[in-house]
N, CA, C and O atoms as a Maestro MAE file, in Angstrom:
{
 s_m_m2io_version
 :::
 2.0.0
}

f_m_ct {
 s_m_title
 :::
 protein
 m_atom[260] {
  # First column is atom index #
  i_m_mmod_type
  r_m_x_coord
  r_m_y_coord
  r_m_z_coord
  i_m_residue_number
  s_m_chain_name
  s_m_pdb_residue_name
  s_m_pdb_atom_name
  i_m_atomic_number
  :::
  1 25 12.905 -1.569 -5.908 1 A "UNK " " N  " 7
  2 3 11.791 -0.703 -6.222 1 A "UNK " " CA " 6
  3 2 11.978 -0.109 -7.606 1 A "UNK " " C  " 6
  4 15 13.101 0.056 -8.083 1 A "UNK " " O  " 8
  5 25 10.874 0.205 -8.231 2 A "UNK " " N  " 7
  6 3 10.889 0.853 -9.536 2 A "UNK " " CA " 6
  7 2 10.442 2.293 -9.350 2 A "UNK " " C  " 6
  8 15 9.666 2.602 -8.446 2 A "UNK " " O  " 8
  9 25 10.939 3.174 -10.217 3 A "UNK " " N  " 7
  10 3 10.657 4.592 -10.046 3 A "UNK " " CA " 6
  11 2 10.542 5.281 -11.393 3 A "UNK " " C  " 6
  12 15 11.201 4.902 -12.361 3 A "UNK " " O  " 8
  13 25 9.686 6.309 -11.439 4 A "UNK " " N  " 7
  14 3 9.552 7.148 -12.621 4 A "UNK " " CA " 6
  15 2 9.532 8.597 -12.133 4 A "UNK " " C  " 6
  16 15 8.719 8.953 -11.281 4 A "UNK " " O  " 8
  17 25 10.413 9.422 -12.665 5 A "UNK " " N  " 7
  18 3 10.497 10.820 -12.248 5 A "UNK " " CA " 6
  19 2 10.934 11.671 -13.432 5 A "UNK " " C  " 6
  20 15 11.693 11.215 -14.287 5 A "UNK " " O  " 8
  21 25 10.451 12.910 -13.479 6 A "UNK " " N  " 7
  22 3 10.812 13.840 -14.549 6 A "UNK " " CA " 6
  23 2 11.685 14.956 -13.990 6 A "UNK " " C  " 6
  24 15 11.543 15.361 -12.836 6 A "UNK " " O  " 8
  25 25 12.591 15.443 -14.834 7 A "UNK " " N  " 7
  26 3 13.472 16.548 -14.455 7 A "UNK " " CA " 6
  27 2 13.376 17.657 -15.495 7 A "UNK " " C  " 6
  28 15 13.117 17.415 -16.674 7 A "UNK " " O  " 8
  29 25 13.591 18.867 -15.026 8 A "UNK " " N  " 7
  30 3 13.681 20.023 -15.918 8 A "UNK " " CA " 6
  31 2 14.817 20.885 -15.408 8 A "UNK " " C  " 6
  32 15 14.782 21.367 -14.275 8 A "UNK " " O  " 8
  33 25 15.816 21.078 -16.237 9 A "UNK " " N  " 7
  34 3 17.008 21.857 -15.876 9 A "UNK " " CA " 6
  35 2 17.651 21.344 -14.584 9 A "UNK " " C  " 6
  36 15 18.083 22.122 -13.733 9 A "UNK " " O  " 8
  37 25 17.703 20.020 -14.462 10 A "UNK " " N  " 7
  38 3 18.395 19.381 -13.342 10 A "UNK " " CA " 6
  39 2 17.604 19.275 -12.053 10 A "UNK " " C  " 6
  40 15 18.126 18.780 -11.054 10 A "UNK " " O  " 8
  41 25 16.349 19.730 -12.049 11 A "UNK " " N  " 7
  42 3 15.519 19.657 -10.844 11 A "UNK " " CA " 6
  43 2 14.274 18.831 -11.131 11 A "UNK " " C  " 6
  44 15 13.751 18.829 -12.245 11 A "UNK " " O  " 8
  45 25 13.808 18.122 -10.088 12 A "UNK " " N  " 7
  46 3 12.577 17.352 -10.252 12 A "UNK " " CA " 6
  47 2 11.451 18.300 -10.638 12 A "UNK " " C  " 6
  48 15 11.297 19.379 -10.067 12 A "UNK " " O  " 8
  49 25 10.669 17.869 -11.620 13 A "UNK " " N  " 7
  50 3 9.556 18.685 -12.088 13 A "UNK " " CA " 6
  51 2 8.481 17.760 -12.629 13 A "UNK " " C  " 6
  52 15 8.714 17.017 -13.582 13 A "UNK " " O  " 8
  53 25 7.309 17.806 -12.024 14 A "UNK " " N  " 7
  54 3 6.219 16.923 -12.418 14 A "UNK " " CA " 6
  55 2 6.058 15.810 -11.400 14 A "UNK " " C  " 6
  56 15 6.449 15.949 -10.241 14 A "UNK " " O  " 8
  57 25 5.485 14.719 -11.839 15 A "UNK " " N  " 7
  58 3 5.136 13.621 -10.953 15 A "UNK " " CA " 6
  59 2 6.289 12.640 -10.779 15 A "UNK " " C  " 6
  60 15 6.949 12.257 -11.745 15 A "UNK " " O  " 8
  61 25 6.517 12.243 -9.537 16 A "UNK " " N  " 7
  62 3 7.472 11.180 -9.224 16 A "UNK " " CA " 6
  63 2 6.675 10.032 -8.617 16 A "UNK " " C  " 6
  64 15 5.929 10.220 -7.656 16 A "UNK " " O  " 8
  65 25 6.838 8.854 -9.182 17 A "UNK " " N  " 7
  66 3 6.119 7.671 -8.710 17 A "UNK " " CA " 6
  67 2 7.121 6.569 -8.430 17 A "UNK " " C  " 6
  68 15 8.049 6.348 -9.207 17 A "UNK " " O  " 8
  69 25 6.927 5.878 -7.313 18 A "UNK " " N  " 7
  70 3 7.770 4.724 -6.980 18 A "UNK " " CA " 6
  71 2 6.835 3.573 -6.596 18 A "UNK " " C  " 6
  72 15 5.825 3.761 -5.917 18 A "UNK " " O  " 8
  73 25 7.215 2.361 -7.061 19 A "UNK " " N  " 7
  74 3 6.424 1.169 -6.783 19 A "UNK " " CA " 6
  75 2 7.250 0.159 -6.001 19 A "UNK " " C  " 6
  76 15 8.472 0.094 -6.138 19 A "UNK " " O  " 8
  77 25 6.560 -0.632 -5.174 20 A "UNK " " N  " 7
  78 3 7.202 -1.785 -4.552 20 A "UNK " " CA " 6
  79 2 7.505 -2.800 -5.651 20 A "UNK " " C  " 6
  80 15 6.959 -2.704 -6.750 20 A "UNK " " O  " 8
  81 25 8.369 -3.768 -5.364 21 A "UNK " " N  " 7
  82 3 8.702 -4.812 -6.345 21 A "UNK " " CA " 6
  83 2 7.488 -5.630 -6.766 21 A "UNK " " C  " 6
  84 15 7.482 -6.214 -7.850 21 A "UNK " " O  " 8
  85 25 6.456 -5.678 -5.919 22 A "UNK " " N  " 7
  86 3 5.251 -6.434 -6.269 22 A "UNK " " CA " 6
  87 2 4.324 -5.646 -7.192 22 A "UNK " " C  " 6
  88 15 3.248 -6.133 -7.538 22 A "UNK " " O  " 8
  89 25 4.725 -4.429 -7.598 23 A "UNK " " N  " 7
  90 3 3.942 -3.627 -8.537 23 A "UNK " " CA " 6
  91 2 2.957 -2.673 -7.881 23 A "UNK " " C  " 6
  92 15 2.348 -1.849 -8.563 23 A "UNK " " O  " 8
  93 25 2.793 -2.772 -6.572 24 A "UNK " " N  " 7
  94 3 1.875 -1.877 -5.868 24 A "UNK " " CA " 6
  95 2 2.581 -0.543 -5.615 24 A "UNK " " C  " 6
  96 15 3.799 -0.506 -5.435 24 A "UNK " " O  " 8
  97 25 1.807 0.562 -5.603 25 A "UNK " " N  " 7
  98 3 2.438 1.871 -5.418 25 A "UNK " " CA " 6
  99 2 3.026 2.047 -4.022 25 A "UNK " " C  " 6
  100 15 2.449 1.597 -3.032 25 A "UNK " " O  " 8
  101 25 4.171 2.702 -3.958 26 A "UNK " " N  " 7
  102 3 4.834 3.030 -2.698 26 A "UNK " " CA " 6
  103 2 4.584 4.504 -2.373 26 A "UNK " " C  " 6
  104 15 4.155 4.837 -1.268 26 A "UNK " " O  " 8
  105 25 4.858 5.393 -3.351 27 A "UNK " " N  " 7
  106 3 4.514 6.800 -3.153 27 A "UNK " " CA " 6
  107 2 4.300 7.489 -4.489 27 A "UNK " " C  " 6
  108 15 4.714 7.013 -5.546 27 A "UNK " " O  " 8
  109 25 3.639 8.627 -4.393 28 A "UNK " " N  " 7
  110 3 3.416 9.505 -5.531 28 A "UNK " " CA " 6
  111 2 3.590 10.928 -5.022 28 A "UNK " " C  " 6
  112 15 2.923 11.343 -4.074 28 A "UNK " " O  " 8
  113 25 4.491 11.672 -5.657 29 A "UNK " " N  " 7
  114 3 4.783 13.045 -5.241 29 A "UNK " " CA " 6
  115 2 4.784 13.936 -6.484 29 A "UNK " " C  " 6
  116 15 5.069 13.476 -7.589 29 A "UNK " " O  " 8
  117 25 4.468 15.195 -6.289 30 A "UNK " " N  " 7
  118 3 4.506 16.171 -7.367 30 A "UNK " " CA " 6
  119 2 5.518 17.255 -7.024 30 A "UNK " " C  " 6
  120 15 5.607 17.708 -5.883 30 A "UNK " " O  " 8
  121 25 6.276 17.659 -8.036 31 A "UNK " " N  " 7
  122 3 7.325 18.659 -7.839 31 A "UNK " " CA " 6
  123 2 7.162 19.805 -8.827 31 A "UNK " " C  " 6
  124 15 6.650 19.634 -9.934 31 A "UNK " " O  " 8
  125 25 7.613 20.974 -8.395 32 A "UNK " " N  " 7
  126 3 7.688 22.149 -9.254 32 A "UNK " " CA " 6
  127 2 9.020 22.826 -8.964 32 A "UNK " " C  " 6
  128 15 9.243 23.303 -7.851 32 A "UNK " " O  " 8
  129 25 9.905 22.873 -9.953 33 A "UNK " " N  " 7
  130 3 11.240 23.478 -9.805 33 A "UNK " " CA " 6
  131 2 12.014 22.872 -8.631 33 A "UNK " " C  " 6
  132 15 12.704 23.591 -7.909 33 A "UNK " " O  " 8
  133 25 11.900 21.549 -8.438 34 A "UNK " " N  " 7
  134 3 12.669 20.844 -7.417 34 A "UNK " " CA " 6
  135 2 12.057 20.827 -6.031 34 A "UNK " " C  " 6
  136 15 12.636 20.249 -5.112 34 A "UNK " " O  " 8
  137 25 10.892 21.451 -5.858 35 A "UNK " " N  " 7
  138 3 10.238 21.492 -4.546 35 A "UNK " " CA " 6
  139 2 8.910 20.751 -4.605 35 A "UNK " " C  " 6
  140 15 8.211 20.776 -5.618 35 A "UNK " " O  " 8
  141 25 8.572 20.086 -3.487 36 A "UNK " " N  " 7
  142 3 7.266 19.438 -3.427 36 A "UNK " " CA " 6
  143 2 6.184 20.476 -3.675 36 A "UNK " " C  " 6
  144 15 6.188 21.560 -3.093 36 A "UNK " " O  " 8
  145 25 5.247 20.111 -4.564 37 A "UNK " " N  " 7
  146 3 4.174 21.045 -4.911 37 A "UNK " " CA " 6
  147 2 2.979 20.236 -5.400 37 A "UNK " " C  " 6
  148 15 3.034 19.626 -6.468 37 A "UNK " " O  " 8
  149 25 1.926 20.229 -4.639 38 A "UNK " " N  " 7
  150 3 0.741 19.455 -4.986 38 A "UNK " " CA " 6
  151 2 0.568 18.299 -4.022 38 A "UNK " " C  " 6
  152 15 1.013 18.361 -2.876 38 A "UNK " " O  " 8
  153 25 -0.077 17.251 -4.487 39 A "UNK " " N  " 7
  154 3 -0.418 16.110 -3.639 39 A "UNK " " CA " 6
  155 2 0.769 15.166 -3.462 39 A "UNK " " C  " 6
  156 15 1.494 14.870 -4.412 39 A "UNK " " O  " 8
  157 25 0.949 14.705 -2.233 40 A "UNK " " N  " 7
  158 3 1.933 13.675 -1.912 40 A "UNK " " CA " 6
  159 2 1.186 12.552 -1.199 40 A "UNK " " C  " 6
  160 15 0.489 12.797 -0.214 40 A "UNK " " O  " 8
  161 25 1.329 11.319 -1.693 41 A "UNK " " N  " 7
  162 3 0.679 10.156 -1.085 41 A "UNK " " CA " 6
  163 2 1.686 9.034 -0.910 41 A "UNK " " C  " 6
  164 15 2.572 8.837 -1.742 41 A "UNK " " O  " 8
  165 25 1.533 8.290 0.203 42 A "UNK " " N  " 7
  166 3 2.369 7.120 0.459 42 A "UNK " " CA " 6
  167 2 1.484 5.973 0.919 42 A "UNK " " C  " 6
  168 15 0.527 6.165 1.670 42 A "UNK " " O  " 8
  169 25 1.830 4.750 0.442 43 A "UNK " " N  " 7
  170 3 1.082 3.553 0.794 43 A "UNK " " CA " 6
  171 2 2.002 2.518 1.417 43 A "UNK " " C  " 6
  172 15 3.220 2.575 1.246 43 A "UNK " " O  " 8
  173 25 1.411 1.562 2.147 44 A "UNK " " N  " 7
  174 3 2.196 0.429 2.629 44 A "UNK " " CA " 6
  175 2 2.093 -0.709 1.609 44 A "UNK " " C  " 6
  176 15 1.428 -0.561 0.584 44 A "UNK " " O  " 8
  177 25 2.739 -1.831 1.881 45 A "UNK " " N  " 7
  178 3 2.777 -2.943 0.918 45 A "UNK " " CA " 6
  179 2 1.416 -3.593 0.690 45 A "UNK " " C  " 6
  180 15 1.234 -4.318 -0.288 45 A "UNK " " O  " 8
  181 25 0.454 -3.341 1.585 46 A "UNK " " N  " 7
  182 3 -0.901 -3.865 1.416 46 A "UNK " " CA " 6
  183 2 -1.809 -2.844 0.733 46 A "UNK " " C  " 6
  184 15 -3.029 -3.007 0.715 46 A "UNK " " O  " 8
  185 25 -1.214 -1.795 0.175 47 A "UNK " " N  " 7
  186 3 -1.908 -0.726 -0.546 47 A "UNK " " CA " 6
  187 2 -2.799 0.130 0.354 47 A "UNK " " C  " 6
  188 15 -3.753 0.744 -0.123 47 A "UNK " " O  " 8
  189 25 -2.493 0.175 1.650 48 A "UNK " " N  " 7
  190 3 -3.234 1.047 2.559 48 A "UNK " " CA " 6
  191 2 -2.568 2.421 2.555 48 A "UNK " " C  " 6
  192 15 -1.359 2.537 2.754 48 A "UNK " " O  " 8
  193 25 -3.370 3.455 2.327 49 A "UNK " " N  " 7
  194 3 -2.851 4.818 2.298 49 A "UNK " " CA " 6
  195 2 -2.385 5.215 3.690 49 A "UNK " " C  " 6
  196 15 -3.163 5.174 4.643 49 A "UNK " " O  " 8
  197 25 -1.115 5.599 3.812 50 A "UNK " " N  " 7
  198 3 -0.525 5.975 5.093 50 A "UNK " " CA " 6
  199 2 -0.339 7.482 5.214 50 A "UNK " " C  " 6
  200 15 -0.463 8.027 6.311 50 A "UNK " " O  " 8
  201 25 -0.042 8.172 4.101 51 A "UNK " " N  " 7
  202 3 0.211 9.610 4.118 51 A "UNK " " CA " 6
  203 2 -0.512 10.239 2.937 51 A "UNK " " C  " 6
  204 15 -0.461 9.733 1.816 51 A "UNK " " O  " 8
  205 25 -1.185 11.351 3.208 52 A "UNK " " N  " 7
  206 3 -1.803 12.148 2.154 52 A "UNK " " CA " 6
  207 2 -1.654 13.613 2.565 52 A "UNK " " C  " 6
  208 15 -2.193 14.039 3.586 52 A "UNK " " O  " 8
  209 25 -0.923 14.371 1.764 53 A "UNK " " N  " 7
  210 3 -0.618 15.755 2.095 53 A "UNK " " CA " 6
  211 2 -0.705 16.623 0.847 53 A "UNK " " C  " 6
  212 15 -0.617 16.135 -0.280 53 A "UNK " " O  " 8
  213 25 -0.880 17.912 1.073 54 A "UNK " " N  " 7
  214 3 -0.832 18.889 -0.010 54 A "UNK " " CA " 6
  215 2 0.310 19.851 0.294 54 A "UNK " " C  " 6
  216 15 0.396 20.427 1.379 54 A "UNK " " O  " 8
  217 25 1.193 20.007 -0.707 55 A "UNK " " N  " 7
  218 3 2.380 20.861 -0.562 55 A "UNK " " CA " 6
  219 2 2.274 22.052 -1.505 55 A "UNK " " C  " 6
  220 15 1.660 21.968 -2.569 55 A "UNK " " O  " 8
  221 25 2.887 23.167 -1.094 56 A "UNK " " N  " 7
  222 3 2.909 24.367 -1.918 56 A "UNK " " CA " 6
  223 2 4.334 24.926 -1.907 56 A "UNK " " C  " 6
  224 15 4.782 25.479 -0.902 56 A "UNK " " O  " 8
  225 25 5.028 24.781 -3.005 57 A "UNK " " N  " 7
  226 3 6.402 25.284 -3.169 57 A "UNK " " CA " 6
  227 2 7.331 24.871 -2.035 57 A "UNK " " C  " 6
  228 15 8.072 25.693 -1.496 57 A "UNK " " O  " 8
  229 25 7.285 23.582 -1.676 58 A "UNK " " N  " 7
  230 3 8.197 23.042 -0.677 58 A "UNK " " CA " 6
  231 2 7.722 23.166 0.754 58 A "UNK " " C  " 6
  232 15 8.435 22.759 1.672 58 A "UNK " " O  " 8
  233 25 6.541 23.716 0.971 59 A "UNK " " N  " 7
  234 3 6.002 23.851 2.324 59 A "UNK " " CA " 6
  235 2 4.705 23.061 2.448 59 A "UNK " " C  " 6
  236 15 3.857 23.072 1.556 59 A "UNK " " O  " 8
  237 25 4.580 22.384 3.568 60 A "UNK " " N  " 7
  238 3 3.374 21.597 3.821 60 A "UNK " " CA " 6
  239 2 2.191 22.542 3.998 60 A "UNK " " C  " 6
  240 15 2.197 23.399 4.881 60 A "UNK " " O  " 8
  241 25 1.183 22.382 3.157 61 A "UNK " " N  " 7
  242 3 -0.012 23.234 3.191 61 A "UNK " " CA " 6
  243 2 -1.115 22.592 4.022 61 A "UNK " " C  " 6
  244 15 -1.767 23.255 4.828 61 A "UNK " " O  " 8
  245 25 -1.317 21.280 3.814 62 A "UNK " " N  " 7
  246 3 -2.390 20.586 4.517 62 A "UNK " " CA " 6
  247 2 -2.071 19.094 4.625 62 A "UNK " " C  " 6
  248 15 -1.668 18.460 3.650 62 A "UNK " " O  " 8
  249 25 -2.257 18.550 5.817 63 A "UNK " " N  " 7
  250 3 -2.067 17.118 6.046 63 A "UNK " " CA " 6
  251 2 -3.456 16.494 6.075 63 A "UNK " " C  " 6
  252 15 -4.258 16.788 6.962 63 A "UNK " " O  " 8
  253 25 -3.738 15.627 5.098 64 A "UNK " " N  " 7
  254 3 -5.049 15.006 4.986 64 A "UNK " " CA " 6
  255 2 -5.126 13.693 5.740 64 A "UNK " " C  " 6
  256 15 -6.192 13.305 6.219 64 A "UNK " " O  " 8
  257 25 -3.991 13.007 5.844 65 A "UNK " " N  " 7
  258 3 -3.943 11.730 6.587 65 A "UNK " " CA " 6
  259 2 -2.590 11.593 7.199 65 A "UNK " " C  " 6
  260 15 -2.313 10.600 7.871 65 A "UNK " " O  " 8
  :::
 }
 m_bond[259] {
  # First column is bond index #
  i_m_from
  i_m_to
  i_m_order
  :::
  1 1 2 1
  2 2 3 1
  3 3 4 2
  4 3 5 1
  5 5 6 1
  6 6 7 1
  7 7 8 2
  8 7 9 1
  9 9 10 1
  10 10 11 1
  11 11 12 2
  12 11 13 1
  13 13 14 1
  14 14 15 1
  15 15 16 2
  16 15 17 1
  17 17 18 1
  18 18 19 1
  19 19 20 2
  20 19 21 1
  21 21 22 1
  22 22 23 1
  23 23 24 2
  24 23 25 1
  25 25 26 1
  26 26 27 1
  27 27 28 2
  28 27 29 1
  29 29 30 1
  30 30 31 1
  31 31 32 2
  32 31 33 1
  33 33 34 1
  34 34 35 1
  35 35 36 2
  36 35 37 1
  37 37 38 1
  38 38 39 1
  39 39 40 2
  40 39 41 1
  41 41 42 1
  42 42 43 1
  43 43 44 2
  44 43 45 1
  45 45 46 1
  46 46 47 1
  47 47 48 2
  48 47 49 1
  49 49 50 1
  50 50 51 1
  51 51 52 2
  52 51 53 1
  53 53 54 1
  54 54 55 1
  55 55 56 2
  56 55 57 1
  57 57 58 1
  58 58 59 1
  59 59 60 2
  60 59 61 1
  61 61 62 1
  62 62 63 1
  63 63 64 2
  64 63 65 1
  65 65 66 1
  66 66 67 1
  67 67 68 2
  68 67 69 1
  69 69 70 1
  70 70 71 1
  71 71 72 2
  72 71 73 1
  73 73 74 1
  74 74 75 1
  75 75 76 2
  76 75 77 1
  77 77 78 1
  78 78 79 1
  79 79 80 2
  80 79 81 1
  81 81 82 1
  82 82 83 1
  83 83 84 2
  84 83 85 1
  85 85 86 1
  86 86 87 1
  87 87 88 2
  88 87 89 1
  89 89 90 1
  90 90 91 1
  91 91 92 2
  92 91 93 1
  93 93 94 1
  94 94 95 1
  95 95 96 2
  96 95 97 1
  97 97 98 1
  98 98 99 1
  99 99 100 2
  100 99 101 1
  101 101 102 1
  102 102 103 1
  103 103 104 2
  104 103 105 1
  105 105 106 1
  106 106 107 1
  107 107 108 2
  108 107 109 1
  109 109 110 1
  110 110 111 1
  111 111 112 2
  112 111 113 1
  113 113 114 1
  114 114 115 1
  115 115 116 2
  116 115 117 1
  117 117 118 1
  118 118 119 1
  119 119 120 2
  120 119 121 1
  121 121 122 1
  122 122 123 1
  123 123 124 2
  124 123 125 1
  125 125 126 1
  126 126 127 1
  127 127 128 2
  128 127 129 1
  129 129 130 1
  130 130 131 1
  131 131 132 2
  132 131 133 1
  133 133 134 1
  134 134 135 1
  135 135 136 2
  136 135 137 1
  137 137 138 1
  138 138 139 1
  139 139 140 2
  140 139 141 1
  141 141 142 1
  142 142 143 1
  143 143 144 2
  144 143 145 1
  145 145 146 1
  146 146 147 1
  147 147 148 2
  148 147 149 1
  149 149 150 1
  150 150 151 1
  151 151 152 2
  152 151 153 1
  153 153 154 1
  154 154 155 1
  155 155 156 2
  156 155 157 1
  157 157 158 1
  158 158 159 1
  159 159 160 2
  160 159 161 1
  161 161 162 1
  162 162 163 1
  163 163 164 2
  164 163 165 1
  165 165 166 1
  166 166 167 1
  167 167 168 2
  168 167 169 1
  169 169 170 1
  170 170 171 1
  171 171 172 2
  172 171 173 1
  173 173 174 1
  174 174 175 1
  175 175 176 2
  176 175 177 1
  177 177 178 1
  178 178 179 1
  179 179 180 2
  180 179 181 1
  181 181 182 1
  182 182 183 1
  183 183 184 2
  184 183 185 1
  185 185 186 1
  186 186 187 1
  187 187 188 2
  188 187 189 1
  189 189 190 1
  190 190 191 1
  191 191 192 2
  192 191 193 1
  193 193 194 1
  194 194 195 1
  195 195 196 2
  196 195 197 1
  197 197 198 1
  198 198 199 1
  199 199 200 2
  200 199 201 1
  201 201 202 1
  202 202 203 1
  203 203 204 2
  204 203 205 1
  205 205 206 1
  206 206 207 1
  207 207 208 2
  208 207 209 1
  209 209 210 1
  210 210 211 1
  211 211 212 2
  212 211 213 1
  213 213 214 1
  214 214 215 1
  215 215 216 2
  216 215 217 1
  217 217 218 1
  218 218 219 1
  219 219 220 2
  220 219 221 1
  221 221 222 1
  222 222 223 1
  223 223 224 2
  224 223 225 1
  225 225 226 1
  226 226 227 1
  227 227 228 2
  228 227 229 1
  229 229 230 1
  230 230 231 1
  231 231 232 2
  232 231 233 1
  233 233 234 1
  234 234 235 1
  235 235 236 2
  236 235 237 1
  237 237 238 1
  238 238 239 1
  239 239 240 2
  240 239 241 1
  241 241 242 1
  242 242 243 1
  243 243 244 2
  244 243 245 1
  245 245 246 1
  246 246 247 1
  247 247 248 2
  248 247 249 1
  249 249 250 1
  250 250 251 1
  251 251 252 2
  252 251 253 1
  253 253 254 1
  254 254 255 1
  255 255 256 2
  256 255 257 1
  257 257 258 1
  258 258 259 1
  259 259 260 2
  :::
 }
}
């Protein structure tokens, strides 16, 4: 798998994206000071959305799928 993630002062900060080897997205997560914050989405290998959630400072705020 391929991955792109940003860090600030040693903690994840910003968007983290990971792709399957075939180039299709596996997940997309947003972080703020090392905690999930914002939209989190996960797909299967056929690009079907399996998980869609909204996080706020490391706590699940809303599960959309």
